[in-house]
C-alpha positions in Angstrom: -50.3 47.5 -67.7 -46.8 48.4 -68.6 -43.4 46.4 -68.5 -40.4 47.7 -68.3 -36.5 46.7 -67.9 -35.0 47.8 -64.5 -32.0 48.1 -62.1 -32.6 47.4 -58.4 -32.9 50.1 -56.3 -31.1 52.7 -55.1 -31.3 54.8 -58.4 -32.7 57.5 -60.6 -35.1 57.3 -63.3 -33.0 56.3 -66.2 -31.8 53.5 -64.2 -35.1 52.3 -62.7 -37.1 52.2 -65.3 -35.4 51.3 -69.0 -36.5 49.6 -71.8 -38.1 45.9 -72.1 -34.7 43.6 -71.6 -32.6 46.0 -70.1 -31.5 46.0 -66.9 -30.4 43.6 -64.0 -33.6 43.8 -62.3 -35.5 39.9 -63.0 -38.5 41.1 -64.4 -39.2 37.4 -65.5 -39.2 36.2 -62.2 -41.8 39.0 -60.7 -44.2 37.4 -63.4 -44.0 34.2 -62.7 -44.7 35.3 -59.0 -47.3 37.7 -59.9 -49.0 34.7 -61.9 -48.1 32.2 -58.9 -50.2 34.2 -56.6 -53.0 34.7 -59.3 -52.7 38.3 -59.9 -54.8 38.8 -63.0 -54.3 43.0 -63.4 -55.7 45.9 -61.7 -59.0 46.0 -60.1 -61.9 47.2 -62.1 
């Protein structure tokens, strides 16, 4: 699994996937939500 920075859609790939710490998408909020839901990674 990889985590990147991003801007919210719509946009081209150069805006949707950016280096970590870039963009306006709340990646930390997404990670908190996944943790709260008990997500522990892709299925095996």
